[in-house]
C-alpha positions, 0 to 999 in steps of 0.5 A: 545560729546565735550569730545569725540572729544577732545580725538580723536584729542589728539590721532591723534596728538600723532600718527602723532608725533610718526610717525615723530619721527620714521622717524627721527630715520631712518637716510639716508646713503649716498653711497660713494666709498673709497680709502685706503691710501698707500705710493707711489712715485710722481714727479713734472715735468716742461713741455717744447715743442720741437722736436726730431732729429737724433744725427747725421743729415747732408745735403750733398752738391755738391762740383763741378759744374756738372750735376748729372750722377747717384743717387744710393739711395732713402729715407729710404735706410740704408747705410754704412760709405763712401758708394757712394750715388750719382755721378756727371759727372766726366770724365774730372776730371778723365782724369786730375787725370790720367794725373797727376798720370802719370806726378808724376811717370815721375817726380819721375823717373827723380828725382831718376836719377838726385839723383843718378848722384848727389850722384856719383858727390858728392863723386867725389867732396869730393875726389877733382876729379871734380871742384866746378862748375861741382858739383854746376851744378849737385846740381842745376839739383837735386834741380830742379828735386825735385821741379818738383816732388813736383809740380807734386804731388801738381797738382795731389793732386788738381785734385784728390780732384776735382775728388773725390768731384764729388762723394757724399759719406756717412760720417757715417753709417745711413739712407737716409732721403731725396734726393733733386736732380734728375738724369741729373740735373745740379748742381752748387757747394753748392747745397743740394743733400742728407740728411743723418741721424743716428737714432742710437740715438735721441736728442732734443734741447729745451728751458727752461724759465730763471726763471726755469734755476736753476732747470736744471742739467745734467743727469736729467730725462726727459719723452716725449709725441708725438701726432704722437705716443700717445701709449707710453711715451719716456724716456731720460735725460739732456745731455748738458746745455748752459752756459748762458741764451739767452738775447733775448729770455730769455731762456736757451737751453738744449739738451736731449738725448733720450733712445733707445725706441725713435729710431722708431720715425721720426726725426723732430716730435714735442712733449712735454718734461717733465723735472723732477724737484722734486721726493718724495718716500714713500709719502702718495698719494691721487687722486687729486679729493678727495680734498675739498678746502676752502679759508679763509680770515685772517685780521692782527689785527695790520695792518688790512691787509687781507691775503687769505689762501687756505685750503684743506680737505678730508672726511675720513671714521670713524665708518661708518660716514664721518669725515672731516679732514684738510690736507697739500698738496705737489707736484702733478702730473697727477691727483695724489697729495702728502699729507704731513700731516693730514692723514696716511697710512691705512686711508679710504678716500672718493673719490666718493660722497665727494661732497654731504656728510657732516661731521658726516653723515652716509655713505654706502661704495659701490664697 
């Protein structure tokens, strides 16, 4: 009886042991997604906030103390150079100008008459046919006529300028951005009347921290993003650079000229400008989330000083298993990172499941 019980227990233990061994031989495979390494270009950017404006953007001011008689434009109107945008009451200026024109013509006629007499009398004087007293008299009349003509012309120039100043004209071809006055409104000289912009080209004046000033150069590529126009990126380049850092703000002002793609944007809108400071071509690029990191602390045996070193790793697919590899990184941009050593083109890198897999563990690649 005891012998039978012993044999039964021995067989039971043997069966359980075999089952456990069988279970251990069936290794579970972790599902992962992979990325096949390839080369691409990547750039590093310096982000700076700022706003854009038209390259030509002026506010036109009243130049005379008079009421607005007529406004010929409204915001959004496109106008040509020298187009009259508004006019102030100018009847008094116009009459003064007409009177001055008449005075100039009268003075010129009088000057010509005296000139003719002067030339005739000079010939007689040269022939000693008249006295020096007679010639001096006509010479004085001629000089007086010349002076009167010059004074009349100067007076006409002044009243003409005053008359023309009553017209608000476009100094360049552009678009009316704002109208600040109303018809019949009384205006003192120096008051804003109309804002005119030329959207044929857009620019941005932005400030870069002094520590980044040496990274900036003319012609440097810039891309810009605007919350009010999030559907695309807008391109430009560094066009002008101040020659010195502002001692108060500790920043360097630069001017970015935008490409024609920015023409539909409104002058004054705010955005983020990304100045390209580095660019690498034909580099090994990975999605940044494929990286695993670990910080190691090294102690200098001589000084005892601790030094923290951050190391980066990826899981590569090798023979159906996850193979942990240390990599060196370069620049990163928008979720992508440059790998300078550790892996190469054609390697398969785990980009999903890398946080749960272990080195040497079998994996199952899923689409």
